[in-house]
N, C-alpha and C positions, 0 to 999 in steps of 0.2 A: 347649820350653825345658828346659835341664838345668843343675844347679849347676856352677859352676866348680870347679877342683881343690881349692881351699881352702874353698869355700863362704863366702867373706868378701868384703867390698868391695874388698879388695886383689887380687882376681882381675882387676879392671880394671888393665891393665898400666900401670906407672909410679906407682901410688898406694901410699902407706905410711900406717900408723896406729900411733900411739904412745899408751900408757896410763901414767898415774901416779896414785897415791892415797896418802892419809894414813890409816892405820888408826885412830888416835885421833880424828881429825876425822870419820871415816866419810864421806869425800867424795873426789872425784877429778876428773880431766880426761882427755879423749880428744882427740887432734888428728889430723886428716887432712891430709897434705901430699903433694907429688909431686916428681918430679925436675925439673920445670919449672913455671912458672905455668900455671893452668888457668882456664877459664871457670866462673863460678859465678852462682847465682841463689838466691832464697829465696821461700817462700810461707808466710804465717802464717794459721792458722785458729783457734787458741785465743784466749781472751779475756784472758789474763794473761801475755803473752810478756816475756822479758828478753833483750835482744840488744845486740850491738856491731857497728858498721860495716855494718849491713845496708842502709842507704839507698843506698850506693854500688853495690849489686848490681842496682839497677833498670836496665832496658835503655837508658835515656836518659842514664845517668851516664858520666863520662869514663873511669874505670878499667874495663878490659875483662876483666882476669884477676886472680886472687888467688894468694897464696903458700901459704895454709893456711886451713882451717876448724877450729873447735874446738867441742866440747860440754863443758860443765862443770857440776859441782854448785856449791853455795854461794850460790844465789840471786844477788842483784846483786853480792855480793862475788866470785863466780866469774868475773865479766867481767874481773877483773884477770888471769886466766890468759892473756888475749891479750897483755898486756904482756910476760910471760915468753917467750911464743912469738915475739913480735916481736924480742926481744933475741937469742934463739937464731938466728933466721933472718938477722938483721943480721950476726951473727958469721960466718955462712956466705956473706955477700956477696949475699944475696937481697933483693929489694924493687923497688918501682916507682921508676924513675929520675927524680929531680927535680934537674937540673943534676948536680953532683958527689955528691949524696946519694941513697941508696936507702932507700925506706920500705917495709918489708914490709906487705902488705895481708892482714889476718887477721880476717875476720868470725867471730862466734861467737854462741852462745846458751847459756842457763843453765837449770837446774832447781832447785827448792827442796828441799833435804835438810837443813835446819838443825834439824829437830825429830825426827831419827831416832835420837837417843841419843848422837851424837858430841859431842866436847869442842870447843865453840866459844868458849871463854874465852881468846881470843888478842887481841893488840893490833895486830901487823903482819899484814896479809893473807898467808895461806899460798899463795894461788892463783898469783901470779907464778912462784914456785918450782915449783909443780906443773905449770904450763904448760910451763916450760922443760924440766922432767924428762920430760914426756910427749913433747916434740919429740925429745929425745935417744933415746928408745926407739922411734922410728918405724921400722917394719919391715913386711914383707909378712905375717908371722904375728903374731897378738896374742891376748890372752886375752878371753874372753867371760864373761858372768854378772856376778859381783861384781868388776868391774874398771873402771878409768877413770872416766868420768863416771857410770857406773851403780853405782859401788861402794856407795853408801849409798841407792840408790833404792828406793822402795816403790810399790805400786799400791793399788787399792781393797781388796784382800784378801790378796795375796801379795807377798813381797819382789820388787822389780824388779831391773833390771840392764842390762848392755850387750849388745846383740845385733847380729849381722851375717848376711848371706846374699848369694848371688849367683846369676846365671843367664846362660846364653849363648843368644842368639836364633839362629834359622835363618840369618839374614844374617851371622852371625859376630860381631855386636856383643855386648859384655859389659855387664851392668848389675849393680850391687851396692848394698847398703844397710848403713848403720851407724846404730844408734839407742840412746839412753839412755831407758829406760822408767821413768817416775816418775808414772804416770797416776792420775787420779782413778777411772777405770773399771777393769774387770776384763779380764784376758787369758784367763781361763777361764770356762766356762759354768756359772753358778749355783754349786752346791757340788760340781760334778763336776771331775775332773782334765782334762777335754777342753778344748782350746784353740779359741777362736773362729776362729783361722787354720787349723784342721785341713784344710779343703778344698784348701789350697794347699801343704800340707806335701810336702817331697821326702824320700822314704825315712823314716827314723826320727829326723830331725833335732831334733824336740822330742817324742819318745816314741812316735810312730807309732800313736796310739790311735784315730785317725779322728774324725769328727764326733760331737758329743754327741747323746744321745737328746733328744727334744723336751722342753724345759724351759719351763714357763709364765714369761712375761716380765712383770714388774711395773714400774711407774714407779720409777726409781732415786732414791735420796736421796744427797746428797754425803757421802762419808766423810772428806773433808778440807776444810780451810777455804780461802778465796780465796788464791791465790798459792802454795799448797803442792803443786800438781800440775802436771806438764808432761811431755810426751814430745817429745824433740827428736831430729832425725834428719838424715842426709845420704844422698841417693841419688846414684850416680855412674855414668858410662858412658865408654867410650872413643870415643864418637861425636863428630864435629865439630858442635857446636851453637852457635848464637848465644846471647846472654844471654836473649833473648826465648824461644827454644826451650827453654833450660835452665829458665827460670821455668815454662813449661808442664809440663815434666817434674816439677818440684817440686809443682805443683798436682795432677797426676795421682797422684803418690805418696801424697797424703793419703787416697786411697781405701783404701790398704793399712792405714792407721791405723784407719779406720772398720771394716774387716773384722776386725781383731784386738783391738781394745779397745772395750768397751761399758760406758758411753757414751764417746765421744771428742769432741774439739773443743768442750768445754763452756765456759761463761763463766769457769770457775774454773781451766781448764788453759791452759798457754802453748804449745799444740801448734804445732810449726814444722817445716818441711822445707827444708833446703838441697839444691840440685842442683849437681853438679860434672861437667864434661865436659872430658876431656883433649884431644880433637880429633885422636886418632890415626887414626880411621877416618872417611872421608867417607860421608855417607848416599847409598846407591845409588838408593833410591826414597824421597824425603822424606816422601811420604804414608804409605806402608806402614811404613817404618822408624820414623817418628814415632809412628804408631799403636801399634806393638808396643813401643816404648820406654816409653811411658806405662803400658801394661799390665804390663810387666816390672818397672817401678819400684814399682808398687803391690803386686805379688805378692811381690817381694823384701822390701819393708818389712814386710808382714804376717808373713812367715816370720821375719824378724829380730826382731820384737817378741816372738813366741812363744819363740824361742830365748833371748832375754834373760831371761825369767822362768823358763824351764825349766832354765837353767844357773846360776842364782843359788846362791851358797854360804851355808850357815848359819854364823853367827858369834855368839859370846857377846854378850848384850845386844840381840839382834835384837828389834824390836817387832812383826815379822810373821814367819810361817813361810815358808820357801822352798817352791817346788813340790815338790821332792824330799822334804823332811821332812814335808810335809803329805800327799803322795800316793804317794811312792815305794814304800813297803812294801805298799800295798794294790792297786797297779795291776797288772793282768794284761792283756796284749795280747789283742785278739780273735782 
């Protein structure tokens, strides 16, 4: 497997990602959309999720395709981002046809960033406008680190962020991941600069430091309170998948979260993965292709999580150091 030309989820042909943030709010939104509706599914493993329109993604539900998926900060307030995205899609003439009306289908998930130092003294929710702004910015190239839904994200020790990665399988299928990392756990090993995801790194995409030396592992204690931590992600492919197959892809991708965040999937996290499939390429060998797609999704997600933390930017008022400000001056490649 090798990364795509952008090493972003948008290496999956037809996919676009847009980011928007509010610097005073220290929060933002990321939206994934495409040039046509696409198959989607979801799998939740965290104990404190916040979601919109996820029930309809079950394989036995009527709607088979969606128009966009979104990741947002803002806790439950961030679910309002879907309203803005729907308005923007409706203006484009997009949506599930119901007689003469089209209803855009926009599932999404949120993370908690209300205690990161941002100004939350507002009356009208800022998230519909952020959602619509993110949709307007949808493109193949987009910012990582302190951007979009990861703008105000934090982890157990370091500032979090927005990450993405991609790979191409020997069959020609493309897989990508997009993630907002606001985890209770750590992306790095102990007090070292080494990432848990190091065995899956491609080149120097998050520093090229390699695996950490052996570090004694102790039983962790939560560094955040219930509901304050969540890693939300989207994995995508150009394969033609049913909703059931896409749900299996989302389940497999959670392995990547466990490889790159320690601990993950705790009762205090809302860890969730969406899967998106554009259907451009038919599976030649459903057994082998399905096997490799799941592995690729997990690997891409692990890499994307490390990239999110690695690329976060320092800002005035930060409550946590970024990886670069904490380790950048002292790191020497082996």
